[in-house]
C-alpha positions as CSV (number, residue, x, y, z in Angstrom):
1,M,0.0,-0.1,0.1
2,E,1.3,3.5,-1.1
3,K,1.7,6.1,1.5
4,A,0.0,9.4,1.2
5,P,2.4,12.5,0.5
6,P,2.9,14.4,3.6
7,G,0.5,17.1,4.3
8,S,-2.2,15.9,2.0
9,L,-4.5,15.1,4.9
10,S,-4.2,18.4,6.2
11,K,-4.8,20.1,2.8
12,K,-8.0,18.0,2.4
13,I,-9.2,18.9,5.8
14,R,-8.5,22.5,5.0
15,A,-10.4,22.3,1.9
16,V,-13.4,20.7,3.7
17,E,-13.4,23.3,6.1
18,K,-13.4,26.1,3.5
19,D,-16.3,24.5,1.6
20,L,-18.2,24.1,4.7
21,T,-17.6,27.8,5.6
22,K,-18.5,28.9,2.1
23,R,-22.0,26.8,2.5
24,L,-22.5,28.8,5.8
25,L,-21.8,31.9,4.3
26,R,-24.3,31.3,1.4
27,W,-26.9,30.1,3.9
28,K,-26.5,33.2,6.1
29,M,-26.7,35.6,3.2
30,K,-29.9,33.9,1.8
31,R,-31.4,33.9,5.3
32,E,-30.8,37.6,5.9
33,G,-31.9,38.4,2.2
34,V,-28.6,39.6,1.0
35,P,-27.8,39.2,-2.6
36,P,-25.6,36.2,-3.1
37,A,-21.7,37.0,-3.5
38,G,-19.5,35.9,-6.3
39,E,-17.7,32.6,-5.9
40,E,-14.2,34.6,-5.9
41,T,-15.7,36.8,-3.0
42,L,-16.9,33.5,-1.1
43,D,-13.6,31.9,-1.6
44,A,-11.7,34.9,-0.2
45,N,-13.7,35.3,2.8
46,A,-14.1,31.6,3.4
47,E,-10.3,31.4,3.5
48,C,-9.9,34.5,5.8
49,I,-12.5,32.9,8.3
50,V,-10.7,29.5,8.2
51,E,-7.3,31.1,8.7
52,T,-8.6,33.4,11.5
53,A,-10.1,30.2,13.4
54,H,-6.9,28.3,13.2
55,T,-4.9,31.2,14.5
56,I,-7.3,31.7,17.3
57,M,-7.2,27.9,17.9
58,K,-3.3,27.7,18.1
59,K,-3.3,30.6,20.7
60,E,-6.0,29.3,22.7
61,G,-4.7,25.7,22.6
62,K,-1.3,26.7,23.9
63,E,-3.0,28.5,26.9
64,I,-5.2,25.6,27.5
65,L,-2.1,23.2,27.6
66,H,-0.4,25.8,29.9
67,D,-3.3,25.8,32.2
68,L,-3.6,21.9,32.3
69,N,0.1,21.4,33.1
70,K,-0.4,23.8,36.0
71,T,-3.2,22.0,37.3
72,K,-1.6,18.8,36.9
73,Q,1.7,20.1,38.8
74,A,-0.6,21.6,41.6
75,F,-2.5,18.3,41.8
76,M,1.0,16.3,41.9
77,K,2.5,18.6,44.6
78,A,-0.9,18.2,46.7
79,Y,-0.8,14.4,46.2
80,R,2.7,14.0,47.3
81,G,2.1,16.2,50.3
82,K,4.7,18.8,49.2
83,D,3.8,22.5,49.7
């Protein structure tokens, strides 16, 4: 069985995220009675939204890991009876 090229899964996932975002944008525009945007406009906006979401998750994910590590250290300190 041949291995997939590196990064191909992440590219596919990113494409699915972008397609889903475009569908949501179309649905939101239709729901609000806004004239539909062109495909290029939808593409650009979807890409921007997906990129922003990834940036936020990277930042927040690091903070969450930091908080979890601090909590683990405090638990281990209390568990071992060290103050």
